[in-house]
C-alpha positions, 0 to 999 in steps of 0.5 A: 510291243509297247514296252519301249513307249512304257520305258520312255515314259518312265524315264520322263517322268524320272526326268520330271520328277529330278526337275520339281525336286530343282524348281522346290530349291530354286525358292531358297536361292531367289529368297537369298539373292543368290545370283550363282543359283539362279544362274545356274538354275536357268542353265539346268532348266534349258538343259531340262527343256531340251531332255523333255524335247527329246523324250517327247520325240521319241515316245510319239516315234514309240507310240506311232511305230507301236501303232503301226504294228497293230494296225491303228491309223489313230493312236490312243489309249482307249485303241492300244488297250484293246490290243495290248491291255496290260502294256497299256494300263503300265502306259497310262500309269506312267501317263497319269504320273508325269502328268500330275509332275507336270502339274505340279511343275508348273504351279511351282514355276508360277510361285517361281515367277512371283518370288522372281518378280519380289526378289527384281523389285528388292534389288531395283529397290536397293540399287534406287537406294545406292544411286538415287535419280532426280526426279525434277531437274538433273545436275545441269539444271535440265528437266528429267524425263520424270520431271517431263512427265509431271509437266506434261500431266499439269495445266497451266493457266493465266490466271 
């Protein structure tokens, strides 16, 4: 009765495993500032999120149906193991793998976010070097926003 839930969980594990591998490869795109690969990676992540949402919904439905067949008002691994111990053990192992892969993906995302921040700082530095902006006055002699901020931060006295 839990075969469908186990199959969906195995598919979720496969999808997560592929996304973990893609997230590992994303680092090279961020380090090389390869915008095409970065944007295609973002599109792939959006598709991954949609796939995972669908699989999670299907898994919830499959578990609810299994709980209904077993006459359970609340579905948990402990209660399912009372009714179908072998199938619940397989489901538990697959869910453990999913949790481990999700944790690995979260860690990779954290590291990639740090790398993306560094890449953004690098690009902003390149752009600033190519087209510097005035810090006090613009080309017409008017104060820039940065120059006004400096002036606001100082106090003037008539001594």
